[in-house]
N, C-alpha and C positions, 0 to 999 in steps of 0.2 A: 328400550328407552334410555337406559343408562349409557349404552354404547353411543347412541345418538347425541346425548348431552355432552360427553367429553370430546366427541369428534367436533361438535360445534365450538366447544371451548378452544380446542387446538387451532381451528381455523381463525377464530376471533383473535387469539394471541398473535398468530403469524401476521394477520392483516394489520394489527396495531404496531407490532414491534419489528416485523420482517426478520424474525429470529426463529429459524426452524429448530434449532437445538432446544430452545426454551419450550417451544410447542410440544416437542417429543417428551421432554422431561415432565411437563405438566400432566400428561396423560399416562405416563409410563407405569406408575404404581397401580393405577386403576386398571390398566390392561392386565397386569399380573394378577390382580385380585379377580377380575372378571374371568380370566382364563384359568384360575385356580392353580397358578404356577408359582414356584418358589423364587425363581430368578430368571433373568433374560437380558435382552439388549434390543436396541433399534439402531440400525446402521444404514448409511447411504454410500453407494459406490462412487468413488472419486477417481478420476484419471490422474495418474502420476507419470510424468514423462510422456513419451509418444504412445506407448502401448500398455504400460503397466497400470493395473487397477488395484485399488485397495478399498477396504470397508472402513469408512470413517464413522466413529461411534457417537451418536447423538444422545443416547440414553443407555445406562448400564447399571445393573445391580451391584451393590458394594459387597462383594464376596472376597474377604481378605483372608487368605490361607497361608500367605508367605510374604516376605518383604518384597519379592518380585511382583506379587499380585498387588501389594499396596502401591508400588510405583506405577503399575499400569492404571490403577484407579486414580492416582494423582494426575497422571497424564490425561485421563479422561476429564477430570475436573478442570484442567487447564485448557481443554478443548484441543488436545493434541494427540488423541489416541486413534491410531490406524491399525487395522489388521491387514498386514501386507501379504501374509500367506493364506491363500484361498484354497489350498489343497487339503481341505479338512471338512468337518461337518458343516460349519457355517458357510464356508466357501462353496460347498456343493449346492446350496440353496440359490446363491446368486449366479453361479456359473451355469446351472441347469435351468434356472427360472421356474422350477417346480416346487410345489409343497413337499416338504420332507417330514415324515412322521417316523420317529424312531422310539419304539417302546421296549427295546431290548437293551439292557445296560451295556453289554460289550460293544454294541454298535453305536449307541447314543454317546458314549464317552470318547469315541474316536476323534483324535485331533485336538483334544483339550490339553492344556499345559500340565506338566508334571505336578502332582499334589493338588490339582483342582478337585473340589468336592464332586463326587460322582454324579454324572448326568444319568439319572435312572430312566428318564423319558425326555424326549425332545420334540418340539414342533417348530419347524422352520417355515416361515411364510414369506414368499417373495413380494416385494413392492414393485409395481410396474407402472410405466407410462405407455399405454398401448401394449405393444408386444415386447417392449424393452424393459428388462429388469434393472431397476435403479437403486434398490436397497432391499432390506429384509427386516423382519422381526423374528427374533429367536426366543422361544419360551421353553423352560425346563422344569422337570420334576413335579408335574401334576400328580396327585395321589392316585388317580386312575389313568388308564391309557388315553393318550390323545387320539382323536378320531377325525375323520373327514368332516364331520358335523362341526367340530371346533373351528376348522379352517374356514368352512362356509359361513359360520357365525361371524367371524372376524373379517370377512372379505370387505364389507363397507368401510371398515377402518383402513384396510390396505389401500382401497381406492382413494380415501381421503388423504392419506400420507403421500400417495403417488402424486396427487394434485398439488400438495404442498411442496413436495420436492421439485416438481416442475416449476411452480411459482418461484421457489427459491433460486433455481438456476436462471430463470428469466430475470429476476431481480439482480443476480450477480452479473449477468451479461450486460444489463442496462447500466449498472454502476461502473463496470469496467469500460464500457463505451463512453460514458460521461467523463471518466478520468482521462481516457485517451484524447477525447475532444478538447478537454481543458488543457491537457499537456500541449497539444498542438497549437491551441490558441495562445498559450502563454510562453512558448519556447521558441527561441531562434533556431531554425533548422540547421544552419551551418555550424554554429559554435556550441549548440546545446545549452547555452545560457538562457535565463529568463529574457523575454523581450521587453520592449518599452512598456507595453500594456501591463505586464506582470510587475515591472519595476514601480509603476505608478500605483498599482493596487497594494503592493507590499510596503512601500515607503512609509505609509501612515503608521505602521507599527513602531517605527523609530521615535515617533513623537510622544509615546506613552511609556518610555523606558524609565528606569530608576536613575540612571546616570544623568548628570546635569546637561551635557552636550553630546551631540553626535555630528558627523561630517557627511555632507553630500558633495560628491565630486563628479565631474565629467572628464573623461579621458579620451583624447583624440590621437590617433596614429598620425605622426607628422608625414607630410608629403605622400600620402597613400596613393594618390592618383598617379604619381610617378612610378610607384611600385607596380601598379597595374600596367602602365604604359611600357615600362622597361622589361618586366619579367612575365607579364601576361596575367590574366584573371585567375587562372588556377593557382599560380604562386601567390597572388593576392589573397585568395581564399585561405591558403595554407598559413599565411601571415596572420590573418584574422583569427584562425583557430588556435594558433600558438599563443597569441597575445591573450586570448580568452582563457587558455589553459594556465598561463602564468599568473593572470589575475586571480583565478580561482584558487590556485595552489598557494599563492602568497598571502591572501587575506584569511581571516578567521572564518570558521564555519557559520558563525552567527551574522557575519556581514553580508551585505547584498551586492551582487555583481550582476549586471545585465548588459546586453547589447542593445543600445538605444536606436541603432540604425546606421548603415554605412560603416564608417570606421570609428564610430563613437561608442563608448561604453559608459554606463552609469554605475556609481559605487556609493553605498552608504556604509559608514564605519561606526561601530559602537565605541571603538577605542577613542578616548579623549586625546591621545597623542597622534591625532590624524596628520598633523604637519610633518612629523618625522617619518611616519609610515608611508605617506605618499611620496616623499622625497626618496626614500630607500627603494620604493617600488619603481619610480621613474628610472633611478640609476641601474636597477637590476635588469630592466628591459633593455636599456641601452648597452649594457655591458656584454651581452652575448648575442651574436647574430642568430637569425632564425634560418634553419635549414629548410629549403624548399626543393621541389622537383627541378627547379631551374637554377639551383645553387644557393649559397648563403646570402641573406639579405640583412643589412644593418637597419635596425628600426629604432626610432625614438618616439616618445609620446609627450604631448603637452597636457597639463592637468590644470583644470580650474576647480576651485573648492570653496565651500562655504561652511562655516561652523554654525550649527543651529541649536537653539535651546530646546531641550526635550519637553519643556512646558509650553512651547509655542503651539498654537492651534494647528492641527493636521491639515486643515483646509487651506493652509498657506504654503503647501508643498510646491505649488507652481512658482511662487515668488522665490523660494529658496533654490529651486532648480534653475531659475533664470539668473539668480545671483552667481551660481556656479558657472553657468554658461558665459556670463559676462567676464568672469575671471579667466575662463579658458580663452576667450577672445583676446584678452590682454596678454596671456602667455604666448599666444601665437604671434601677436603683433610685435612682441618684444624679442622674437627670434626663435620661438619653439624650444622643445626639449627642456621644459622648466615647469615648476609648480607655481601657480599664482592664486592668491586668496582674495575673495571679495570681503571687504571690511565695511559693511554698512554701519550706520549709527545704531546704538542700542535701541533707540525708539523704533527704528525701521525693522531691525532683525529679530527682536525678542518680544514683540507684542503679540 
């Protein structure tokens, strides 16, 4: 009954928190008590690289016999403890997939670090999903010999942990898939910048900042159609990628840069000196030709910008983006390769 109770508790915690480590830690001391063992561990096999496997430690007894051991335990507390060397007592359990009972001290202690408290007796229990070993429980120093009956008694717990490990991997895969889908949905494939959708989603964060103002700007590559016509679309793509790189490299990490579509880029600047920054950015792009597979291409950009109060309601972002677009239209109409600002009245811009 006691075994069943904390198995149910571990499942409940995992279902609520999706945290396999916490689930293992929750039942670990009770496992030791139930198995009449002094110390032990619960580990899960993790793939590192293409073929390398390691045992990631979800629960561990605090046996501190040296500073090196203290550091290992601190790594465990940080959630960073892996046993990479499986050519030892613990590793034999996961590599063989078999229960290991070692009641002779000279055998039980094989593979333990120098200075480790002696393992007088050891019981290694593989955790499996079907026929695949996915982890282990290691128990040490029962007062009497470990037996096959001990292993059989704990088998329901191993089955439960196997199911939790499987659920954990499924959850990890689901989260990873969601992140990849989100990345694809929000990223411009050619330039690697956020796309228009991501720009619109993230721009609202600029309206709640502490600074008084921020800048929204639209940047357009001048005569880009001629670049495609003269050099070809591959060279045009190379120009787009290089302009995207220069924008990202020039602006601060907290600023927002996105490809809005075609040859247009959107920018949000936290810096209140947006006018000088955009002017220097324009000059820097014009100053150095872009090397493409079809030769060097001289590129200039036109920029339309709007200064926005950070106290302005975030649901007015469309108005502010339109103001920047109107300023861009003026920059192009006046000859391109210049920065123009939209200067609406205070009542229009800061309500």
